[in-house]
N, C-alpha and C positions, 0 to 999 in steps of 0.2 A: 616499320620493322625496327626493333630496338637494337639488334646486334648484327654486325657484319658476319659474313659467312664464316663458320667455324673452321679452324685450321685443320688441314688434312695432310696425310703423309706419314712418314716414319722417321725414326732416328732423330738427328739433330734438328730437323725441321719442326718436329713436334715439340721438342724442348724449347726452341726459340719462341714458338707461338704461345706455349703455355706461360712463359715468363713475362711476355709483354702484352698479350692480348691482340697483337697485330701480326700478320704474316710478314716475313722478312722480304726486303726488296729483291727483285729478280736480278738486278745488276747494280753496280756501283753508280751513284748519281753524282754529277759534277757538283762541287762544293767550293766556295771561296776559301782562300787561305785562312787557316784557323789553328788554334792550339787545343791540345787535349791534356787534361789532368784527372787524376783519380783522388777522390776525397773519401776518407774513411769516416763513416757516420756513426757516432755513438748513439744517436737517436734511433736510426733505422737498423743499427747493428749489422751493417754491411757497407761495402765500398760502392761508391757511385762514380761513374765516369761522366765527365763534364766536357763539353765542346764549347769553345769560345771564339767568336768572330770579333775582330777589331776593325774599325772603319778605316778607309783610306786616310793616310796622313797621321795615323795614331802614333807611329814610332817617331816621326819627325817632330810632332807637336808635344814636346816633353813637358810643357807647362800646362797643357790643356787636360781637362777632365770631361768625361762623356757619360750620357745616360746609358742605362742598361735595359735591354729587352730580355726578359726571362721566358723560357718556354719549356713546359713539360713535353713529353714525347720528343725530346731533343737529341736523340742519338743519331749517329751518322747513317744508320739504316732506317731511321724514322723520319721526322719532319725537319730536322736541322738543315739539310742541304737546300731544300726549296725555300725555306724562310730566310736563311742567311743569304741566298742568292737574290731573293727579292729585296732584302734590305740593302745589299751591296749595290744593286742596280739603281735603286731609288736614290741612294746617297750620291752616287756618281752623276746622276741626272739632276741633282739639286732639288729633288722632290721629297727628301726625308732628311731630318737632322742627323748628323753623324752619331752613331751609337754602337755599343757592343751588343752582341747577341750571345746569351748564355743558355746552352741547351743541356737539359738533364736527361741522360739516357735511362730508359726504363729497366727495371728488374722485374717487379711484380706490379704491373700497371693497374689492374683492377683493384688491387689492395690500396695503392697509393692515391688513386683519383676519387675514391668514393668515401662518403661519410657513413655513419651508422644508418641502418634501415630496419624497419619492422615489417617490411613486405616480403613474403615468402619467395615470390618469383625473383626479386632482386638478389636474394641470397644464393640463388642457384647459378649465378653467372660465374662464380669462381670459388675455390676453397676458402679464400680469405678476402674479405672486403672490410670497408670501414676504417681504413688507415690514413685518411686525408689529414687528420689533425697532426699525426706524427710527420707526415710528409711536409706539411706546412711549417712545422717546427724545424725540420731539417733545412728548408730553404731559408727561413728567418735567422736561425741561430748558428748554422754551420756554413751553408753555402754563401750567403750574402757577405758575412765577414771575410770569408776566404777570397771572394771576388774583390772586395775592397783592398785586401792585403796584396793581391797579385796585380791589380790593374788600377789605372787612374780613372775613377768613376765619380760621378756626382751622386746626389741622393735622389735623383729622378729615376723612377723604376716603372716599367710597364711589364705586362705579362700577356701572352697570346696562346691560345690552344683551341682544340676542336673536340667535340664529342665528350668522352669522359673527362678529358683535360679541360674542356669548356665547363663541365659540371664543377670541377675543382676550382676553376677561376671564379665562377659565380658564387660558390660557397665561400671562397676566401673574401670576395667583395663584401658579403654580408656579415661574416664572422670576424674578419680582421681588415676592415676597409683601409686602414692606414698603411698596410704593408706595401701596396703599390699605388701609384698615382693614376695609371691607366690600365683598365681591364678590358681585354678583347676576347670575347667568348663566341666562337663560331659553332653554330648548331649544337649547343650544349645539351647534355642528357639530363636536363633538370626535371624529368619525370621521376627521377630516383626518389625513393622513399615517399611515394605518393605525393610528389611535388611539394615536399615539406619546405624547401627554400622559397617557393612561390607563396605558399600559404602564410609563411612568417615574414614575408618581405615588408609589408606595410608597417608592422610593429617595429622591425629593425630600422627601417628608414626614419620612422618617427623618433626613435631614440638617438639618432645622429643628425639633428637639425643643422649642426655646424659642419657637416661633411663637405669636403672639397675633393672631388675625384672625377674620373671619366669612366663611363661604362658603355661598351658596345656589345650587343647581343644580336645574333642572326639566327635564322632557321632555314634549313633546306626544305626539301619536299616531303618530309616525314610527317604526313598529315595525321597519323594515328597517335603520336606521342609528343614529339618535340615541338611541332607547330602549335598545338593548342597550349602547351605549357609556356612557351615563349610568348605567345599572345597574351596569356593571363599575366605574365610578369610585366609585359608592356603596359597593361592597363593599371597595374599597381604603381608602376613608375609614373604614369601620367597623373595619377591622383596624389601620390605621396612623395615624389622625389624632392629632396631638399634643394633649395635655390642654388647651392654651390655644386650640385652634381650635374655634370654635362652627360647626357645619355642619349642613346638611340637604340631602338629595336627595329631590325630590318628583316622582313620576310624575303627570302630568296627562293621562291618556288621554281625558278629556272635551274636551280642547282640541286645535286644529289648529296647525300651524306658523304659519299666517297670522293666527291670532287670539290666540295665547297671550300676546303682549306686552300688548296692550290689555286683555285679559280679566283677567290675573293681576297685572300690575304694581301697581295700587293696593293690593291686599292684601299683596303682597310688601313693598312699601315701608313700609306701616304696621307690619308684623311686625318687620322688621329695623332700622328707624330710628324707633322710637317716641319720644314726647316725654320719657319719664322714665328711659330706659335707654340710656346712651351706648354707641355702638359702639367698637371698638378705635380709639384715636387715634394718628395718625401725624404 
């Protein structure tokens, strides 16, 4: 099944669903201490609300700088609470290196997370799609400089996301691999545009023999679309991955599309961003 249940209801509930592509949370979810700021984007021609978690000891360690984990779907009513909570718990347990988490709240989710497509059924999912290039430019040219201005950060950057956000992450890895050092894509919708990212993956990897980065891709139990697409990507990586690319493709048939993020993110973060082994720095 390609898409979660369509939003139903009236009034503001419909407005919220249409703008993000996800139903709003039923109740406020616990979230670690964080800051919020709004960034007016010339690229997207709208304001974006940003949530930022800083690790324990950040305020006291005035000379220290920290890596940053970026996340689409990063609003307080989206995935920021559970990801920030997982990061905070792992840091306090000594199982994750201290880092900031920067969550980007959605406005028009399906526009921002998708690239162009020639497939008619893809174009039916939303009035506007294909905005990933602009969203990536917003992150690169507006958000990252603002984070550097406001916070003490290193050049080490990671990104995590699921479903359409996972699609955006895989696309960014192939189109602009130097933007992040670690790419964590959980059950990504890489069936988009007839699996164009998968079909072009070998050629793109061959063009970057010097690439040094980390890529993790998982799949839940969506056997009709995501599972075969991820499996095909895994085969391309097995044959064509550059020596400097650390990668893993992990099938998770025990998990569903609607629970893979919460169920697997804590373990994935601990594995790929441990306290004693640095990821590729950018």
